[in-house]
C-alpha positions, -999 to +999 in steps of 0.1 A: +530+192+340+495+199+353+489+234+366+455+240+383+464+260+414+481+293+423+518+291+415+542+293+444+577+308+440+597+290+413+628+294+392+612+320+370+608+344+399+645+350+400+639+375+372+675+374+360+664+371+324+626+370+324+611+404+329+640+422+313+637+445+283+656+423+258+663+428+221+647+402+198+671+374+191+657+370+156+663+407+148+697+403+131+684+376+108+653+396+098+672+429+093+700+412+073+676+393+051+688+359+062+655+349+078+637+328+052+600+333+049+576+309+032+581+322-003+619+323+001+629+288+010+658+287-014+677+268+013+653+239+012+639+238-024+659+237-056+645+247-090+609+255-080+581+262-103+556+291-097+519+290-091+493+317-098+457+315-087+427+323-108+399+337-086+362+338-093+349+368-111+314+364-095+304+362-059+276+335-062+266+310-088+281+282-108+310+276-132+295+263-164+328+260-184+365+263-178+386+266-210+424+261-202+435+254-238+451+288-244+467+288-210+482+253-214+498+264-247+514+294-232+553+294-229+566+276-198+533+263-185+537+230-167+503+222-152+469+237-145+447+224-117+409+230-114+381+212-097+378+190-128+412+174-123+421+180-086+408+147-074+389+141-042+391+171-018+377+173+017+369+204+037+391+217+065+377+220+100+383+257+101+372+268+066+337+279+058+342+279+020+360+254-002+396+264-008+393+252-044+359+262-057+339+248-086+315+241-100+297+260-071+310+295-064+306+306-028+323+341-028+341+365-050+378+356-057+373+320-045+401+301-061+390+282-092+423+273-108+460+274-102+484+277-132+520+264-127+548+276-149+586+279-150+585+315-140+562+337-120+556+360-149+548+330-171+523+317-146+506+351-142+504+357-179+490+322-186+464+326-157+450+356-176+443+332-205+421+309-185+385+314-197+357+307-173+320+310-180+295+314-152+258+312-144+255+341-119+230+337-090+215+364-068+235+370-036+231+388-004+258+414+002+243+441+025+243+435+063+218+463+069+193+448+045+198+414+060+196+425+096+158+423+101+157+386+093+189+376+110+182+349+136+201+342+168+231+322+160+233+286+172+253+282+204+289+274+194+306+270+227+337+292+228+329+305+194+299+324+207+268+321+229+235+332+213+220+348+243+228+356+279+204+369+305+204+379+342+173+389+360+149+412+341+167+435+318+136+449+300+118+459+333+150+474+348+157+494+316+122+507+314+123+520+350+159+532+351+161+570+360+187+576+332+188+556+300+207+554+267+195+535+236+219+539+206+230+519+176+266+518+164+282+503+133+317+490+124+327+481+089+345+451+074+382+452+081+412+435+064+442+421+082+465+437+056+496+421+070+529+428+052+536+393+042+509+379+020+496+343+024+524+323+008+535+287+006+563+266-010+552+230-015+572+199-022+563+162-025+587+134-016+568+104-028+535+105-009+548+128+018+540+166+015+561+194+030+547+229+031+568+259+040+539+282+047+530+313+065+507+301+093+501+309+129+488+276+142+509+247+130+491+218+146+457+231+134+472+236+099+487+201+096+453+185+104+434+208+080+458+201+051+454+164+057+416+166+058+414+188+027+438+167+006+423+135+020+456+121+031+471+107+064+481+134+089+515+118+094+523+123+057+520+161+061+547+184+074+543+222+079+572+244+085+568+281+094+598+295+112+591+331+103+557+347+097+555+383+084+523+392+103+491+374+108+466+392+131+443+361+129+443+359+091+468+331+092+452+311+120+438+288+094+450+271+062+440+291+031+441+285-006+478+293-010+488+261+009+462+238-007+468+250-043+506+250-039+503+214-028+480+205-057+501+224-082+533+207-070+517+173-074+505+180-109+538+195-120+560+169-104+583+196-088+582+221-060+559+251-064+560+285-048+527+304-045+518+337-030+484+352-031+482+386-048+470+414-025+435+415-039+431+378-030+445+384+005+415+408+009+388+388-010+399+352-009+411+349+027+393+359+059+384+393+072+368+410+103+331+411+095+310+443+098+287+447+128+255+466+137+253+469+175+224+482+196+233+491+232+209+500+259+221+512+293+201+521+323+216+538+354+207+555+387+215+591+391+247+582+409+259+564+378+254+528+391+244+506+361+211+487+367+205+475+332+230+465+305+218+453+271+239+447+240+228+431+207+250+426+177+243+416+141+270+404+117+272+383+086+290+353+071+288+326+045+264+297+051+278+276+079+300+305+092+302+322+125+295+357+139+316+385+151+311+380+189+310+417+197+289+413+228+314+390+246+332+417+267+299+432+278+292+401+300+324+409+320+334+445+319+309+462+342+287+452+372+250+454+368+222+432+381+199+431+351+216+421+318+210+408+283+232+401+254+223+386+220+243+377+189+225+374+155+240+361+123+229+369+088+239+348+059+259+369+034+277+359+003+307+380+010+342+366+015+345+346+047+345+364+080+366+351+108+391+360+135+410+392+134+431+407+162+409+407+193+378+392+176+347+402+195+363+427+219+378+450+193+345+460+175+324+454+206+343+479+227+343+504+198+305+505+205+302+498+242+328+523+253+312+551+233+279+542+249+295+544+284+308+579+274+274+590+262+258+578+294+284+598+314+274+628+294+237+623+302+247+620+339+270+650+338+296+627+353+333+622+346+336+592+323+366+578+342+346+579+375+316+563+358+337+533+348+353+531+383+320+529+402+308+501+380+339+479+385+334+443+395+357+416+409+336+387+399+320+375+367+286+393+367+268+363+352+285+339+376+291+357+409+308+327+425+336+328+398+361+356+407+386+372+384+421+357+389+432+393+390+415+426+380+432+460+384+410+480+360+405+508+385+443+511+389+446+513+351+421+541+349+435+561+379+471+557+368+463+567+333+443+597+344+472+610+364+498+604+338+478+617+309+467+649+327+430+640+326+422+667+352+430+693+326+403+680+303+374+704+297+342+685+301+322+708+279+327+696+243+341+720+218+355+743+245+392+739+239+409+754+208+444+758+194+440+783+165+418+766+139+420+732+157+395+719+182+411+699+210+396+670+229+405+641+252+389+607+254+391+576+275+380+540+272+384+508+291+398+476+275+393+439+283+406+408+266+403+374+280+433+351+288+427+315+277+448+287+293+457+264+264+479+233+267+513+237+251+544+214+248+581+216+241+613+196+240+645+209+255+680+195+256+717+201+265+742+205+237+778+195+237+790+229+249+765+231+278+740+253+259+703+247+258+682+238+228+644+243+226+622+227+200+585+234+197+560+240+168+552+275+183+553+303+157+567+338+159+544+362+139+565+393+148+556+392+184+590+383+199+582+346+206+618+334+199+630+358+225+606+351+254+610+313+248+648+317+250+645+339+281+623+312+297+649+285+290+678+307+301+661+316+334+650+280+342+683+263+332+706+289+345+725+298+313+730+332+296+705+341+269+731+337+241+736+301+251+700+292+241+690+282+206+653+280+197+638+261+168+601+270+160+573+264+136+579+228+125+550+204+128+574+175+135+581+192+169+559+190+200+526+208+196+524+242+212+495+266+219+503+284+186+500+322+180+465+334+184+439+346+208+465+364+229+473+330+244+506+324+228+531+340+252+520+327+285+511+292+273+541+285+251+566+297+277+548+277+303+552+246+281+589+254+278+591+259+315+575+225+321+600+208+297+629+226+314+618+215+349+617+179+336+651+183+321+665+197+354+654+165+371+672+144+345+703+165+346+704+164+384+700+126+384+727+121+359+752+144+377+744+128+411+725+157+427+692+157+446+669+176+422+651+192+451+683+208+463+700+216+430+703+251+417+710+260+381+731+291+375+760+303+354+760+272+333+764+250+363+744+228+386+751+236+423+742+220+456+760+228+489+797+230+482+795+209+451+790+220+415+792+205+380+791+221+345+759+217+326+778+204+296+785+172+316+749+163+309+753+169+271+729+149+251+701+147+276+666+159+264+632+161+280+598+167+266+568+180+286+539+204+283+515+225+304+479+215+311+455+234+333+428+210+345+396+229+354+414+262+361+392+281+336+360+270+355+373+282+388+385+317+377+377+342+351+411+351+336+412+384+318+435+413+310+425+450+314+436+484+300+428+520+302+433+539+269+436+577+268+438+598+237+441+635+227+430+646+193+429+678+173+401+684+147+405+711+121+375+734+124+375+742+087+382+708+071+371+683+097+405+666+095+414+646+126+449+644+140+459+622+170+482+642+192+491+616+219+480+582+232+485+563+264+477+527+273+479+514+309+478+476+308+471+450+335+483+417+320+501+398+347+539+394+345+554+411+315+580+386+302+598+411+280+588+448+284+605+458+251+587+433+229+554+437+249+556+475+243+561+469+206+530+447+206+509+473+224+519+503+204+513+483+172+478+475+184+472+511+194+481+521+158+457+494+145+431+509+167+437+544+152+432+529+118+399+513+128+387+545+143+396+569+115+402+553+082+399+515+078+369+502+059+365+476+032+340+491+008+315+465-003+301+465-038+266+456-029+257+448-065+284+422-072+295+412-037+332+420-034+355+444-015+363+472-040+394+486-022+412+453-022+448+465-021+470+487+001+464+517-023+427+518-016+425+502+019+439+530+040+460+521+071+479+545+094+515+554+085+542+569+107+530+604+101+496+596+115+509+583+149+525+608+173+537+601+208+525+567+223+532+558+259+526+524+275+525+516+312+525+480+325+512+474+360+534+451+380+510+424+391+522+388+383+491+366+382+500+334+400+467+318+390+472+321+353+503+299+348+537+291+363+550+321+344+524+343+361+519+360+327+490+367+304+488+380+269+489+417+260+491+420+222+454+421+216+446+441+247+465+470+232+438+473+206+407+468+228+391+501+235+414+523+214+389+531+187+364+543+213+390+564+232+397+582+199+359+586+191+353+600+225+381+624+221+367+636+188+333+642+205+350+661+233+368+682+207+337+689+185+305+681+203+295+660+173+288+624+181+296+599+153+284+564+159+294+549+125+330+539+121+354+550+106+350+586+117+358+603+085+356+640+081+324+639+060+305+625+090+309+656+112+321+684+089+288+702+085+280+700+122+314+714+135+312+745+157+321+777+140+357+789+140+362+826+145 
């Protein structure tokens, strides 16, 4: 089905199932332990062996010798694979570094060997006996030191544009009545998902099956084939349940490749999970940034000059953190400039993490807007409102499909009690606590991505849905079932959904906030094709047929859906040049109240509010869960999350969940989410857009701005830990 024009009224608009707050249909399996994750495929694999990865002890250099003799002699060891016996390996499309290193070492904890044994404990014990000698080389591990020589990145299309300009930024900034020129930093972050990267691998002749934890099945299948230098049709990935991803499982990582190599060498299935330190140092992470923002405004707050430059680092051949992307779209302003510079660093690979670009970019931009409001003696909500735009500022002939940012800000201000905010920082106290409120705008783009599914009628008149789409804890099973139930006119409990198998039609996958709208649109397209086939088989005119209560109805005639048992249909959604005609984005207003202890500098979040404009909300219950989870992640980014870099040896020191601090329940008080009711008929036939990453965009800045309002101390380097403002806090009587 091709969709390239505004959607008229369709079967989805009945809203009998879609749009309802619905419990997750996969919930019982997950809470009862019957949902099998990648490492637990006991139902598919008998008598597996266990793999354990040996990671590099240096960040840059060469392996000069690998001695596996002692490890091979250890009890229960079946096989050991290194670069010396792995055979020809290619490089995946989405990986900057080799997933099996050697003799060259590209980053710390790069996989150099996998030991396979009868038991996990045996594999781990033998892995400690592998002796590797290195010739260490000098590496670059400090972004600040590399910043002066970092060039503009090469243009990479959707992955990032080196520079954007409109009119004369330099002249407009130089002559603006009110200006701000400030630099902000964000640190390296880890995805830190609950389920580590894990794979169970089995060979059947020359065909490989990987039960793996992966967000993008079609991408992953191609990358495994490229890496192992084998035909794509000989690879199958299966990922029905994923225990969190946040972008860290968009791409195939070492667990999948080494499980496959280990299984081939051992001649039996192999289970392999990366230990937590390798999740941090071996897989991808969100790279640190240094961001310079220059804003020029008239005395009435109208922005006349907007400049945003960002520096980040990655391995040779890698990409940047595109932290300036949202600045091209969020506010109006005639004179503009953005630039992205990329330094070569020898740290573990940087890549996509929840809301890549917008999340760290808004952490800087939305503090800068607050600082400008302070200079103007202007309410920061009103400053954002007067600089709203309904068109792409760089392409004025390209309107937003929908944009209700002003409504988000005004609705949030009223609900949160913004009028009670004291504009003078440090003015509100509760005993020894300093109290402050902060606000920030959020934006995250919606990307139309083609997506397909197959649907069918079972013997009892129920509906089956098959697609390689994944559920990473977002509620995908449920919204896909809701889509099929709404379109085919059956109760939700009469729909069965099969996900995550690469043998099924290729979906959009889970990533980039594009999964919900695109995958359900693909299911909708397949269901509409199935409706035509059902109507034809049962003797109805498809244009007149209605589907409801498990029946097909037209005029005075009806027939049960089960009379069409066995029929299937496959179709997908494609969008033509829709993205060229309209800028499709989602918007949010984030509000936060904090308390800062005047004696210790401790920061406590008291309440949070997100108002989201994201088209039709397919399931308010699962959508709210996504947003409050993202808000919690934003609290971590603002106040505690930081991968500490050892700048001598090039690794993340706090590479586990003991040293890498993330928020816990006690850190997060009342969270409220409001969804505006504005179905976007330009976005897709579902009239929906993503929301899971939008919930993160702007949260860190809202917290930072609240901390400033409480204390009068502006911290521009995240995370905002107490040591960064303690000595400058106002005196407590």
